C-alpha angles and dihedrals in degrees: 000000000000118000105230104220099188126086102259090190091062093051092044089054088058095060110305095283117165127218117262094226094051101043123119126237118278117282124246089256088076092063104020116127094026103119128165115273111268119214096193140046093237092062092047090051092051090051091049090053090049091052090049090054089049091052091049090051091051091053090051089050092051088049090056094249100132098169094051090045093053091046092055093042088055092047090051090060091045090054093051131344096181093102098083095191092054093045093050090048091053091049089052090053091056092047089053090047089053094243100130095167092058091044091053092047090053092048091050088057092052116119113210110209122215091250095054110141133226088257090059091054091046090058091045091051093050092051094048089048092051089051093051095249095134097168093054091043091052092048092050092048091048090056090046090055092048091051095043109024091162093059118089093205097081092049090046093053093046090047089053092048091057094045091050089051090050094247100132096164091054088048090053091049089057090055092047089050089053090049090058091062109107105184098065135117134235092267091058092049093046091052091048092050089054091051091052090051090048090052091050091051090054096041106045093180089063097037096111094047091048091049091053091052091048090052090051090054091049091049090052090050091048091053090055086064098217111202101200108108093220091055092047089050090053088050091052091050091047094052089047091052093053093045100252092135095165094062094039091052090048091054094044092052091048091049092051089060096045106034121098116261099275105150096200092051094046091049090055092050090049088050091053091049090048090054091049094049092046090052088053090045091239094145094171094056091044090052091052091054093048091049088052089054091051090049090052092044117014090185095062106120095186093059091047090050094052091047087054092048093052092046089052091049089049089055094250099130097166092055090043092052091053092053093045091049089052090049091055092047090052094044116015089187095059092115101185091054090067093055094045090047089054090051091050090050090050089053086054089051090247099136093156092055091046091053090049090052091050091048089058089050091050090055092049106038136042120260111280143163098263094048092052095042095050090044088056090051092049092050090048089055088051088052091241092131097162093060090038089061090050090057093043089051091050090050090051092052091050093048094048089053098043114016118001091184088076089070095089133164089266091057094052092044091057091046091048093050092051092049091051091051092058090047098252094136096168092057091042091054091048092053095044091050089051088050091052091045088059094041115016092185096052094133097193092053092047090053096042095052092042092050092045091056091044093052090054095040091243131138091352095173091051090043091053092050091052094047093046089055091049091051091049089053093046110018093173097052107119094202092053092047090051090051090050091052091046096052090048089051090051088051089056094254102121095155092058090041094056096069093052094048093048089052089051091052090051095047099044110114088216128015109274123212095210094051091052090048089054090047090054091051091051092050089048090053088050090054094247100130098170093055090044091053091047091053094047092049089053089050096053090044088060097042131004110244124167093203092057091046089057089057089056093049108022096168109030094159093061091056092051089054 
């Protein structure tokens, strides 16, 4: 069956229109009553008897007497099968009743008049296809195309015949044949574009070529400048499906101005535009669309959530927290909103609030990887590293059992940092190395492991190599430059270290006590005691530290004497 790529709900909201490429063949009402001309009264009488039988069958059907109905339907065809519409309708009844032999017998009795239309042959083709008579179905659909070359239905049915018979190249040839038609309307081209996309979905090796052909059909339809809103909506959806987001956005914006005030429809268009702008990383435009959705429907939790997500990404944690809180109020079962709210609160240095948010989630949702991972992060922020590791470990166990792909470089970086904070350097090294195995250019992990080794005077050559790589990746990162200076100092190269530490001092967003402590040590090694003292004094002014104070006053007892 065809995969309908367009949003049927959107089209339905505009008046119940159906998509050209997904429509069924015409009903018998379109051809009913058209019997072959009868030159004699006897033939007319036979046809009248047949119609009477058909009417009787219909009454049985309405009275929920299916067996009696099928019996009379069959008798109607036996009386006279010259009414093609009636005969095809009876065959359809037997197909629906899962009596293919009877359906085929009825079809074999059908008399096709000279004035039979393309719609008649479409119905005939569908019935033969349902009965597994692919050759006859193909022949009927070929005649339908010949009679109505500007209708997509015949091509669609023939395309489906070939796909069902596992003849993809023949199916593609049918679409290419349809594409060569010149006197066709936008509906035809939209339906054809959909068929090409369907073919691409079922034949991955030819997906790109099929998409290009679908785009060509859509461009042709666009140039026809159809004015019907439903058709322009289908165009917008088509361009979206093939990845031409510029044209689809243009059409969506135009439709938003011209469509009647149907809130549900407008919300969906805003949602589509949001998706387009987010794909193009135009966060401002996406935010405007989401705000329009919220304006249309203030109770929409999804829009509130995405506004929070974009605020968090834009490093506006307070704004993000407000949107996530609103999301949870609107939908208390919106699980991800709890975790993102906790992350926003951590960015605001509100570890206590984050833990409270996660506690609410724990009471509402089953234990899962994200809940345990974010709980570990929150406890790390609260400097409760021992319990943080417990949650990280639980998260790791869950992920290994359910979805190992969740165990990313970020996960192992957080786990490594917590292990280092409790002094378990072996585990910290193990986790950082796993992190770098997954992402060799993870600059923070390169720096963290290098600095950890440097602090403990271990693996200094390896530490330097890691930190050098981190600095190369982020040459303006003050923390990395400080690490580089520190490892050089530990390698007895204070002169080379000085330049890196001075750069770190300059690039720090706020004065950092550790960086000034390192600077003091480097100056001391360079035999510049006044500058060393000045740096250490700056360090203790920023953060009380007994070890640094001892450097300022190394022999307090001698002074007191």
